[in-house]
Structures are given as C-alpha cells and as structure tokens.
C-alpha positions in Angstrom: 20.1 329.9 93.4 20.1 327.6 90.3 17.7 324.7 89.8 18.4 322.1 87.1 15.8 319.6 86.0 16.9 316.5 84.0 14.2 314.4 82.4 15.2 311.0 80.9 13.3 308.3 79.0 11.4 310.7 76.7 12.8 309.0 73.6 10.2 306.3 73.8 7.4 308.8 74.3 8.6 310.8 71.4 8.7 307.7 69.2 5.2 306.8 70.2 4.0 310.4 69.4 5.8 310.2 66.0 4.2 306.8 65.3 0.8 308.2 66.2 1.3 311.2 63.9 2.4 308.9 61.1 -0.6 306.6 61.5 -3.0 309.6 61.6 -1.4 311.0 58.4 -1.7 307.6 56.7 -5.3 307.3 57.7 -6.0 310.8 56.4 -4.4 310.0 53.1 -6.3 306.6 52.9 -9.6 308.4 53.6 -8.9 311.0 50.9 -8.1 308.2 48.4 -11.3 306.4 49.3 -13.4 309.5 48.8 -11.8 310.2 45.4 -12.2 306.7 44.1 -15.6 305.8 42.6 -17.1 302.6 44.0 -17.5 299.7 41.6 -20.6 297.5 42.2 -20.4 293.9 40.9 -23.0 293.0 38.3 -24.5 290.0 40.0 -23.7 288.4 43.4 -25.4 285.2 44.3 -24.9 282.7 47.1 -26.2 279.2 46.3 -27.0 277.1 49.3 -26.0 273.5 49.2 -28.9 271.1 48.4 -29.5 267.5 47.9 -30.6 266.2 44.5 -31.7 262.8 43.3 -29.9 261.7 40.1 -31.7 259.6 37.5 -30.1 256.4 38.9 -31.9 256.9 42.2 -28.7 257.8 44.2 -28.6 260.9 46.3 -25.9 263.4 45.5 -24.9 266.0 48.1 -23.6 269.4 47.0 -21.1 270.6 49.6 -19.4 273.7 48.0 -21.4 276.9 47.9 -20.9 279.0 44.7 -20.2 282.7 45.1 -20.1 285.6 42.8 -21.9 283.8 40.0 -22.4 285.8 36.8 -25.0 284.7 34.3 -23.7 283.3 31.0 -26.0 283.3 28.0 -26.9 279.8 27.0 -29.0 278.1 24.4 -32.2 276.3 25.5 -31.9 272.5 25.5 -34.4 269.9 26.4 -33.3 267.6 29.2 -33.3 263.9 28.3 -34.1 262.8 31.9 -35.8 264.9 34.5 -34.0 265.4 37.8 -36.2 265.5 40.9 -35.3 267.6 43.9 -35.5 266.1 47.4 -37.3 268.8 49.3 -37.5 267.0 52.6 -33.7 266.9 53.3 -32.1 269.3 55.7 -28.7 270.7 55.0 -26.4 271.8 57.8 -24.4 275.0 56.9 -20.6 274.6 56.7 -18.9 276.3 59.6 -16.6 279.2 58.6 -13.4 280.2 60.3 -13.5 283.4 62.3 -11.4 286.2 60.9 -8.2 287.3 62.7 -8.6 290.9 63.8 -6.3 293.4 62.2 -4.8 296.4 63.9 -3.5 299.8 62.8 -0.4 301.4 64.0 -2.6 304.0 65.7 -4.4 301.4 67.7 -1.1 299.8 68.7 0.4 303.1 69.7 -2.5 304.0 71.9 -2.4 300.7 73.6 1.3 300.8 74.1 1.1 304.3 75.4 -1.3 303.1 78.0 1.1 300.5 79.1 4.0 303.0 79.2 1.9 305.3 81.3 1.3 302.4 83.7 5.1 301.9 84.1 5.5 298.9 81.8 7.8 300.6 79.3 10.4 297.9 79.5 7.8 295.2 78.8 6.7 297.1 75.7 10.3 297.4 74.5 10.9 293.7 75.1 7.8 292.9 73.1 9.0 295.0 70.2 12.5 293.6 70.5 11.2 290.0 70.4 9.6 290.9 67.0 12.8 292.5 65.7 11.9 296.1 66.1 13.2 298.9 68.3 10.2 301.2 67.9 6.7 300.7 66.8 7.5 302.5 63.5 10.1 299.8 62.8 7.6 297.0 63.3 6.4 295.5 59.9 2.7 295.6 59.4 2.5 291.8 59.1 3.7 291.6 62.7 1.0 293.9 64.1 -1.1 291.0 65.3 1.7 289.3 67.1 2.6 292.6 68.8 -1.0 293.2 69.8 -1.1 289.7 71.3 2.1 290.4 73.2 0.9 293.7 74.7 -2.5 292.3 75.5 -0.7 289.6 77.6 1.0 292.5 79.5 -2.3 294.2 80.1 -3.1 296.4 77.2 -6.6 297.0 76.1 -7.1 297.1 72.3 
C-alpha cells in the first residue's frame, strides 16, 4: 500500500519565513551597529516658548515660531537705547503639532500577514501586495510599508 501526500501553497509561507529571517538579521545588524557607535550629545538644546512683547512704539508683537536647538554665540555687551517691556499678563496658546505617521518594519508586516494567511486570507494578502507592485513582502519597497500596513489592517490584521 502506497500513500502519497501532496501539499500545495507553501511558496507563500516560505516567502514569509524568508522575509522574517531577513528582517531579524537586519535588526540584529542594526543593533550591533548602534552598540558600536558612540552617542553624540548636542552641546545645548533649548526650546523657547512664544511670548508677547511690547515694542517701544506701544504696539504688541506676537512671536509665533518656537526656536529649537539654539547654540549660544559669544557677543559683545551693548547698552540698549530703549527698554523693551514684557507683557506678563498675556496667555499664549501652544501651536498644535501634527501626529507622526507610524512606521513599520518588515518583521511586523510579516507577522501580521502570517496571521492573515493562517486565517485563510492568503489571496487578500497577495492582492494587497500586488496592488503595491510586489509579489512578495521582500519585493515591497520600504517606503510602501505604511500603505501595505493600512491595506492588511483593512483585511483584519493586527499590527
């Protein structure tokens, strides 16, 4: 009696495993480089909050742009010709900042895609890759990781 077992569809699983191995190796190399590289600490970092000042003419001037990473520059002492008074009773609302777009690693995407493949959504994952011009996750350019993450989240992936 002879029994033959034929398993198909393992190419995608193999590609996902290779992508995971490649991402792990890249992470390992990046960690090694970070450990070997000495950290550089900037000399001075200051954040200057916006404030209102009263100019000598009596008009109020509103500063709207915060200055960052200011380094002191040696200057000569000068005597101001007209004093500038600060308005200490004004309130300044902070400028809202945009939220950063999350970035993803190939490893995170591979794990999320593998979860979808295990759930029987392999064709959906392949379609998401194809819509971004890639056949496998390893073919996907890093600048399209965010788009791929959004696409597989829509399918049900958890990242």
